[in-house]
N, C-alpha and C positions, 0 to 999 in steps of 0.2 A: 623695659624688663630687662633683670642682669644673666647674665650665661648662665647662669648656675638653673634660673628658671626656661631657660627657652627648650635648655638639656628635659628638664625633667615636662614640661607641654610634649616637646620632639616626643622623650620617651611612652607618654602615652597616646601621646595621637598613631601612635609608631604601634600599640599593640591595639587599638581599636581597628584598625584598619587590618593589621592583621586577623583579625576576629572574626569581621565582616567577607571581605576575603576565601576562611575555611569557611563561616555558612555561606557560602553561594558558593561554593564548590561543591558542597557537601547536597547541597538543594539541589546539583545542576543531574551528577548520579544519582538523586531516588530519584529524581523526577520519573518519571512512569505515565501509559496512553491508559487510556482505559480498555476493557472488552465490549461490545456490543454485542445484545444478544438476541434484540428482538426489531424488526421493521420502520419502528419508531426510531431508532435509532437512540436508545436513551442510554446514555454508557451506566456501564458497571463498572466502578473504581472496587481493585482486588487488596485487598493489606498483604503482608509479606504472609506467607504462611497458607494461602487462599487455594483450595484445589482447583485446576483450570478443567479436572473431568469431564462435566458434564454440562459445560458451556456450549453454545453452537458454533456448528466449524458446519464449511466449506465441505456439500455432501459431492461423493466421488464419482466427477467424473472420464469422459475419454474422448481426445477431439483430434483434428488432422490438422496440419502446422502447414506453413507456409516451405516448407520442402517437402513434405507428402509422407510425414515424419508421424506418429500416431503420444499425444501428449496426458497426459493423468496427471492424479493426482501426487504422483511417485516421481514426477518428471519437478516438482516445486519442493517434497521435503525435505526439513531441514533448514529453504530460506527465505526471505521475505519476500513478497511480488506483490503491483499492480495488478486489480486488474479490471476491463472497460470491454464498452461493451460498442460497438462500430458496423459500418455497411461503407463494402467502398464504390457506391453508385451516391452516396452521404453529397451533395454540398455545400451546406449546409453548416453544422456545427462539430459534424465529424473532422474536419480534416482542423479546424484549430486544436480539436482535443489530440489528436495526435503530433502534434506540433506541441505540443503542449507535455505530451508523456517525453518527447525526445529529448528535450531541456532536461525533464527526468531523470532520466534513460541516459544520458551520457553524464550525466553530476555522477552515474556510479557503475560504470563504463568498462570498471576494473577491476568491480567486486562482485564475484561471483557469487555473495548470498544476497546478491540484490537483481528479481526479475519480474519483466512481464508479462500480462498475458492478456492480448483483443481479441473478441470472442466477435466471431462475425452476426447479428439476428437476420444477414439472408442469404441463410449459408446454401440455401438452393440456386442459388447466382454465386455466389464468392465461392470459385474454384481454385486449387489448388496452386494453379496458376494465377489466375487471378490474383491473390492474397501474396502471387510472389514479388508481381509485379505492383502492387498496391506498395509490398515492403522497402521496394526498390525506390519507388517515387520518399519517403522519408528518411532513405536511408538507413534502415532498420538492421543495426547486428540481430540474423537467426538464432545466434546462441543466448543470447542475455533474453529479444524478447518477442513472441511467439504472436502469430498474427489465425488465429487457428478458424473450423467447419466443420460442421457436422450435424448429427441430428435437430431439426428445427425445433423439435418438441424439447430436448433434451435442453439446447442451447438456452432456451424462456424458463422453463423449471430450474436451473442453477441458478439463473440472473434474478428474478424473483421470489425466489424459494431460499435461496443458498448465498446470493451473494447481497439479496435486498435493494437491490438496483433501483429499483422505482420506488423506495421506501413501503408504508406501509397501504400506496393505492394499489400496487403491482399485485397485493395477496389479492384481489379479486379476478385480474384477470385470469383470460386462460390462453391458451397458444394458438388462439387465431386473430389476439388481439397486438398490432403493434408496441415492439418492444424498442424506446429510442430515451435513452435518458444521457442523460455529460457525466454522471458518477464517476469517479473513479474509488476503487477499494482497497484497499491496504491489508494486508492479508499476513497476519504474525510466520515463524515458521512452523506452527502446530495449529494452524490453518483455522488458526480464530481471527474475525476481523478488528479490527483497531484502529477504522480511521476510513470517511466518506471524506467524500472534495469536489466541487466545481471545475469539471477536468478542461472548463475555458475560462478560466480565470486568472490571471500572473500572482497574486497573491495566493492563492491556494495552491498552485505549485512549489512553492518559495513553503510554505509551514506542510504540505506532504514530505519534498526530502529534510527537513527537519524530525520528520516525527516516523519516517526508517535512518535517519539514525538512533533514534530512541529506542529503536525497534533493533538492533543489529547492535546498541550499548543493553539492551537486556538479558537479549541472548546470550548474552558476551559474556556476562553478570553469574544468570543462571548456572552457563558449564563448565565456568571457573567453582561455584558454591557444590557444584554435583560433584566434581572434582574432586575434592577438598576431600 
């Protein structure tokens, strides 16, 4: 092959590579997460321009954190957050879940747009001092990650009816039935459910980190579009 032919091959090869690169970048920018409106976690994919004001959101709540401060919906307004459920005397999956949550939290330690919220399912036992001690065990940054206690029935109702933490089976349970779930729930800046993950699986934590970044990019894009 002569030099002229090589130049032609190179030129067209470069054009193809650039086209692939542009297409790949576009796909990355436009990639979005679904919404979850029901406890069976059937994904709901919205198109640009679709309204979200009729979608399921986390109900109003008010609890007390490991510092004795009141934590409510306003504490998480405008932030992406991950919610889960645990109890301090749990010897099994809870420590593993908290370690995995810590890995995710550390990945976003310096990003104030990302927070974490862990609800005690034994609030009558898990007092503020007990939560504070538990937070110290996992080196939890209280500004980023809240461990909360409060009214037993309110926590259980929020878990099952708002976060769908036990999926469909949880809707048929009442507050007398113990709540125990390994699920982490990803909530966007507007209180919508955007992801569910197994908190005991390392690979799921990688997916969670990726999805958090997608939500942050989505919120940045929405804010930029709105401000124009």
